[in-house]
Each structure stands twice: as C-alpha cells, then as structure tokens.
N, C-alpha and C positions, 0 to 999 in steps of 0.2 A: 412560381415553382416550375421547375424544369425537370422532367424525367428523361432518362437515357436508357436505351435498350438497342439490341441488335435485331434486324429483320434479315430474311433471306430474300434476295432479288432473283427470283426464279429463272427468268430468261438469261441472266448473266451468270448464274450459277455460283454466286458469292454472297457473303454476309456483309451487311452495312450497318453502321450506327445510325440511330434515330434520335432526335432531340425534340421533345414535346413540351411546349410552354402550356401551362394551365392556369386559369385565372385565379386570383386570390380566393380562398374558401371554396375551391372547386369540390373537395370531398366533404364539405359541410352542407352542400346544397344538392338539389335535384335538377338544377337548371341545365338547359341545353344551350350549346354555343355555336356561333359561326366558326368556320375554320379557314386559316390561311396556310396553304401548302407552300414551301419555300425550298429552293435549291441551296446547296452549300450549307447544310444545317450546322456544321462545326463552327461557322463564322457568326452566328446569329446572336449567341447569348453570353458567352464567357471569354474573356481575353485569353486565358490560358489554353483554350481549344482552338483559337482562331489561327489561321495559317500564318499571319503576319503579326500576331500578337495584339491585335485590336479587333473586337467584335462589333456588331451593329448596336449592342446595348439594348436589345429588344425587350428583354425582361423588364428593365427599369421603366422603359416607356409604357409598355402594356399594363404594368401594375397600377398606373394612374390614369390610363386612358379611359374615357367614359364608356366606350363600347368594349364590352368584355368578349374576348375571342380565345380560341385555341389556335396555337401556331405549331405546325408540324414541319420540321426540317430534316431532310435526309442528307447525310454526308456525301460528298462527291467521292469519285474514285481518285485516291491520292497517288496512284502508281504511274510514273512517267507522264505521258501525255493522255492517259485514259480519260481524264475529265473533258478534254476536247471532244473525244469521240462520243462520250456518253451525253454531253450537252450540245451535240450538233445535230440537227434534225434531217439533214439531206446527205445525199451520196454524191459527192463532187469535190473538186479542188476549190477551196475558199478564195475569194478575190483578193484578200490582203493577209499579210502576216504569216500565214502558215503555207509552206511550199508543197506540201504533200497532199495527195487526194485523201479525203476523209470518208470512210465508210460509216457515216454517222448512225449512232444507235438512239437518237433522241425519241424517235417514234416508238421504238421498242420499250424504252424506258418509260414513256408516258402511257403506254398501254398498260404496263404493270402498274404504275402508280395510280392511275384513274380506275383501275380494276380491282386486281387482287389486294393491293396495299390499301387503297381507300376503303374497300369493304372491311378489312381487318380493323383499321382505325375507327371506322364508324360503329363497330362492335365493341371495341375496347374503351372508347370514350363517349361521353354524352355529347355528340356532335349534333348540329343541325345539317344533315347530309345533302339537302337539296341544292340545286344550282344557285338559287337566290342568296345562299349563306356560304358560298365557297369561292375562295380567291387564290390566285397563284402569283408568286412574286420571287424575284431573284435580281442579281447583278451581274454584269459582265456576260459571260456565257449563259449564266443563270437568267440574266435579263433577256437574251436572245431566246432561250427556251420558254420564258414566260410569255413573250410575245407570240411565239409559235403555238404555245398551249391555248391561249385565249382564243386564237383563230381556229385551230384544228380540233380542240376539245371544248368548244363553246357550249356544248350541251352539259358539261360538267362545271365550268367556271363562269361566273358573272363578272368578276373583277380581276384586273391584272395590274401589278406595279412592275415596270420593267426599267431597272436603273442601269445607267451606263451600258446599254446593251451592245453586245458585239455584232450589231446588224450590218457592219461593213463587210463581214464575211460572206453574206448571201442576200444582199438587199433585193435583187430581182426576184429570187424565189419567194421571199417573204411578201413582197407586193403582190405577186401573182397568187399566192395562197389567200391573201386578204380578198382580193378580187373575186376568187372563185369559190370562197367559203360562204356558208349560210351563217352569218353572224347576227344574233338577235340584237335588236335595236335597244334593249335596256343594258347591253354590256358597257362597262366603263373601263377605259384603258389609260394608264398613266405611264409616260416615258420621260426620262431626263438624260442630261449629259453635262459634263463639265468642261469649262474653257481651258483647263490644264490637262485634258486627256489627249489621246493620240488623234492627230489630224482633225482639229476642231471644225474647220469649215466643211470638210467632206462629210463627217458625221452628222452635222447639223442638216446638211442637204438631204441625207438619207432619212432623217428623222421627219422632215417636213414632207418628204415624199410619201412616207408611210402615213403620216397624219392625214394627208389628202385622201388617201385610200380609205381610211375610216370615215372621214367627213363625208365622202361620197355615199357611204352607206348609212349616214346619220347616226354614227356611233359616237357617244360622248367621249372625248379624247382631250387629254392635257399633255403638252410638252413643257417641261421646266428646264430652263438653261441656267446653270450656275456658273457665272463668269470665272470665279476662282476655284471651281470644283476640280478635284483630282480623282484618280481611279483608285479609290481606297475605301475600306469600311468606315473610317471616321467620317468621310464626307456622306456616305450612304446613310449613316446614322442621323446626320443633320436633316436629311430629307424625309425622314419618316412622317413628321407631322404634316408635311405638304401632301404626300400622296394619300395619307389616311383621310385628310380633310376632303380632298377631291373625290375619293372613292366612296366615302361613307357619310360625309356631312353636307352634301349638296342635294 
C-alpha cells in the first residue's frame, strides 16, 4: 500500500508531495518497522508518476521481501534546475556537466528531513525511529545526496544505497568529508554504476577512491558494477535485491 500526501518544507517555503509505502496488513497489526528514506519519491512506486514513465517498482518488490519496512519518498522540485540545487550539498562550481556555480541546498534540505520531517513521520507511522533501523537511498543526484547523508548525518542513518551517484560533480569534497567525519563502524554503504552511463572509466575511478576512504575507516562497503547498466529506473529496479542483500542480509 502506498499513501500520498503533501508536506510543507519550511526552509524552502513550499509544499511537496510525499509517497509512503506501508507493508501489507500494516493497519491490521501493531508492529513497528524500519524506515528507508528516499529521494525522488515520484519515481519509486508507480509508472504513471515517474518522470520518464518507468518507476523502480519498489512496491512489488517490498510486498514479497522478507524484511518488512516502511519506505518514505519525497518528490524532488520539478521546476527548471531546482532539483540540482536541492540535491547538491556544496557551494561551488561542479567539476563536470554543469557550467554554473551551484549554491547547493542539500544541507538545508537534510536538516529539514532529519529534523522536522522525520519527527512528523515518526509520529504519523509506527516506525522504529532509531539509527539502527533507518536507511537513506537514491539514484543519480539522489545517490550523491545519499552518500553525503550517510557521512554527514551518520547519527541518523546506519545504511545507505547510492545508485549511479553523481559523484563526478564533487569527488574531492566527498572524500574530504568522509576523511573528516565521525562515521560509526557499523555503518553499511552500497554504491553502484553502469557500464553504459556517462564516462564509465572516470566514474569507476571516483568510486574506487571513495571506497578506499571507507575501507580506511573499516566501514563495510560494496561497489557493484553492471557492465550493461544504464542511467535509468529500469536498471535501478534490477539492483534492488543486490543492495538489500548486502545491507540487511549479511
């Protein structure tokens, strides 16, 4: 079951749609559940809501997955390039693709999500609100933000799935944050990339460099490379069992 409603993002002064997946029989039990917070909520569950007409198909997967969880996805800002600003955590000119200086709002967004919004969701739903039961996930710019979030908000999130992450925009800043942040050794981080995505060799290099930073801190890390993988929801759907197994079944 997926519920949809709007929330007000206080620091941005605007309303945004939220999509919440609830396990089967949620309203017939008193059980509490772990939570996955995800970026680009509109792309997670229904093809008719997805930007390019194909969702991750997460409802179908989770209905039959042995670990029952709540998934909370917040839509991105669909206006112009606002998604890039909202899902970028730094104030700088990115290294690739984007020519303009970005006054990133990622930290402001995450302060809201981990504060006011999470508190509201923990009251509204029967969550297990502690760090041990909280995960962050996303793809592309959402993957970049998931990586940033597991590092800078590690007191909130134990798990992260960072798919096809746009780390080429700010690899040095990310590596520096990993080096300088206090990351718990029970943290688990999954990252992946596809062979048919932009500049495969360069992105692989950045992934391995980021992996090295986590390994130096003894953080369990998995990098999965899909030779024929493309930058799209259909391929991210195929990787759901891979990251779920690494994060929760090891």
